[in-house]
N, C-alpha and C positions, 0 to 999 in steps of 0.2 A: 437672434440676437438674444443677448446675455443679460440678466437679471440687471447689471450693474448699469446698462445704456439708461435705464428706467430711475426718473424720479418721481418721490411722493409728494404734493403739495396741498395744504389746506385751497379749499374750495370759496370760492366768493361769489355775490348774485350775479355780478358780470359774466359767471362762468356757465350759469346755467342753460343760457340757448346753446352752446356748443356741445355737453354732455347731453344736453337732450335729442341733441342731434344724434352723435354718439351712439344713444341707444336705442334710437328708432330706426338707425341703419342697421344696428346689430342683432335688433331682434326681427326685423323683414327678413334678413339674412335665414335666421332659424328657424322663420315659418317658411321661408322656400324648401329650406333641407329638406325639413318635417313634410311637406308637400300638401301645408295651409292652403300655400297660394302659389301662383303662376309663379317659373321664373322670368326672370328679370330685376330690373334696378329700382328701387323708392325713387320717386319722382321729387325735384326739389318743390313744388307745389304742393306732393302730399304731405311733405316733412312742414313746411309752413303750416299750412292749415290744422297737422295735427299740434305742433308749439302753440300756434293759436287757442284751439282745444283747450289745450292742458297747462297753460302757461299759467292761471291765475291758482292753480291747486299746486303746479309745483314750487310758484312762489312763496304760498302760504306754509306748505310744508319746510323750506329752505329758512325762514321766519322762525321757526319754533325754538324756543331756547334748550338750548343744551344738545341742539343738532349737531352732527360731526358731519362733514362733507369735506372728501378726500379725492384728488385727483390723481392720475399715474400718467405722466407724459414724457414725450423724449422727445429729440431735434424737431420732428414732426409736428409736434401738438398733444392734446391729449390722447391717449389711447386705453384710457380706463377710468372709471369711478367708482367711489362707493356712498350711501348717503344713511346716515341712521339718524331716526326721528323718536323722539321720546315722547310718550302718553302717559302719564301718571306714573304706574308701575311697572311700565314695558318700554322697552327701547324696539322698534321696529326698523328691519333692513327694508328699506324701501327701493335701494337702487347697488345692485352690484352688476356693473358692464365691462366686458372688455372685448377689445375689436378682435373678430375671429383671428386675422394675423397674429395675434400675440396671444391666443387662447393655449391653454398646454404650457405655459412657460411658468406657472404658480406665481403670476400676477394677482390673478382673483386671491390668493390665498394670504399674498402681500399685503392687498389691500383690505382685507377681512382682519389679519392682525392689528391694524394700524387703529380702525374703527370700532372694533369689537375688543380691545383687549382684558385679556383676564379670563374668568369664566362668569356665567350669569350666576346672579343669588336668589334668595328668595324673597329680596326686597327689590330687586329689579330685574325683571324676567325681559327675555328675549324673541323674538315672533318674525317669522319670514315667507314671505309667499314665493317656493323657489320653483324653477321647472323641474320637469320631472326626469331629467336626464341622471342616470347613476351616478355619474361625475358629479354634479351639482348636489345633489343628496348628500352623498358621503362626505363631502366638503363641506357641509354645513352642520354637520352631525360633530365636527371638530372644533366648534365653538359654539356648544353645549345646545342645539336645539335640534329635537326629533319629529317625524313626521309624526302629526294627530289625526290628520284629516285630507283626502283630496281634495283640489283647491280645482270644479272645473268648470271652464268657459263652454256655457249652452248656447246651442246657435238654432234656428229655425227663421227659414224663408216667412216674410211678412206676410204677402197674399192666404199660404199655405194655414199659418197660424189663424189668422182672422177666420179663412172659411171653418176650421176645425171648431174655433174657438164658437162660432154663431151656433153651431150643435148641441154646444153642451151649457152656453152661460146659463148661471144661475142667477136670476134677477136677485134674491134677496144679499147675494154677495155684490153686486153693482151698487144695491143702495143702501148700503151699511157702509160704505168709503166716504170720508171726508178730506179736506185737505184744513189742516195745521196752522196756525200763525205760527212765525219762526220763535217766537217765544215759548208758546208752548208745545212747539216742536224740540226744544232743547232740552226744555223740562223733563218730557216724555223719555227722552234717550238718555241722559240720567239716569232716569229710574228705571228704565227696563235694558239697557246696554252690560251694564256691568255682571248682572247674572249669568250673561250669555257669553261675554269674554276675559272676565275677568280684571277688567281695567274700565276706567271714566276715558273719554274725550269731547270734555265740551266744548273744548277751543277746534275741533275738529268740526262739529257738528253746528256751531254759530259761522262756520265758514260756507257749510252745504246751506244754512239758509240763507247765505247773501247769495248762492248759486241755484240753489235747487228747490222743488216744493215737497212738502211732506207731506204724505197721505196715510190715512190711518181708517183702521176699523176699527169699530168703538161699542161698547156696551152699551144697553138701556140708557144707563145712568152717565152714558159719555166719556166713559175711561176708555182708552184705546187701549187695544186689546194686540195690535202690530203694527207696527209704523215701518214706512220705507222713502226714502228719499227719489226722486226722479229729476231729470235736469232737461233743460228746453232742448238739447242736443242729442238726448237719446240716453244718457247715464242713468241706470238703473242699481239704484243699491247706495249704500247699505240698507238691510232693513231687519228688523228685529221684532218678536212675538213672545205673549205670553208662555205658548206651548207650540210644540212643530206645526201643527194645522193650523192654527192662527196666520200664521205666515202668508199662507197659500191665497187667501182672498185679495191682499192687500199688493201681492206680487202681480196676481192675475189683472188689477186695477192700474197698476203701472204700466205692466206690456200692453193693455190694450188702450192705454192714456198714449203711450209711445206709437204703437200702429195706426191707432184712426188719425193721430193730429199730425204725423210727421211723415208716416211713409216711408220709413227706409227699406233698403231691399231685405235686412235681415233683422232681426230682435236677437239681441247677444243679453245674457245677464251670467253671474256666477253663482255656484253652488257649492256646498260642502258634502262630501260623498255619507255624510250623518244625516243629512237632511233628505230622509228616505222617504216624507211624505210630500213634499215639496217636489224631488227628482221623479216620482210617480209621476206626478201631475203633470208637468212638462215632458215627461216620456209619452203621456197620451196626446200630448198637442203639438207631436212629433218633435219636440227638440232634441238634439242629438249632442254629443260632447264635441267640441270642435278642437279644443287646447286645455290638455291636462297637465295640472301642476299639483304642487303639495303643500299645505300649511305646515308650517315647523317652527316648535314652540319649546321652549325651557322649564314651562311649566303646563299643565292640564289647563283646555278653555275649557269651562264646563258647559256651556249651551250650542255649539256650534250646530246640533241640528233645530233649531228655531232661529238661526240668523245667517243671513244673506250678505257676502262680503261687499267690497265697493266696486262700481265699475266707473272709471277705469282703474286696475287693482295695484295702486300705488301704495294704499295702505290697506290691510284687512278689512 
């Protein structure tokens, strides 16, 4: 198929489910090819469950001011799409998906040229969480972003985690964790997050406040040292701390909460390669790298060693 057979158009809220399905099927095929999951097709029931789980966050991202959402289609319908969402002084590419049958045709570049025209600037940066394939990383560097840290999906079986955790749990860690009100949580995110990732995202945390609980470890005077969002569906993150070591207790509290209240087959969180203290503790608990990616940005991100990315990884 030639590029001339494909047209680009602006996406609308009515397109969100169809492009989600395209993304879900594409990522599942990548997972099969990389050996992360067994062969076979993604079932309609699994896709419907995933859409139900992620719909609120996707609709929130699409509703942000200055978002850009472009769909590539041919006579058969959508074959690719891209979305950029702006938070403060940073634009994040939350999606760039092309059906496997059309990859390698230059369509991804066409979408990026449409959605990220020109170069980033000191006043408006760019960030993306990119798969680790050399072709992908090379493409993104042409649009002003460079790798700044690994973005590792870490996974462990829940029963094994609980067994190992029972052998090491420090009561002082568990006792120092509290749940914050939504108002307090958003306020603390506004205080702690900009020093870690270089920009503010109050609207995102207001959304998480409707969707997740915020756990915190606190000083004797009640000031949070680290905070972490965790959902009733087991999504852990983002999290941030005043120091790299302070992130560990709140992350363990989130993992304990999910493991004991929901008992999923696996526990999953994301971490950057600069989070040495957290990664070391996770390795002691048997976590391994399940899916490697890269955080790529046009400017330095000053504190990824004390920041834990969002699960699911639609945004950093």
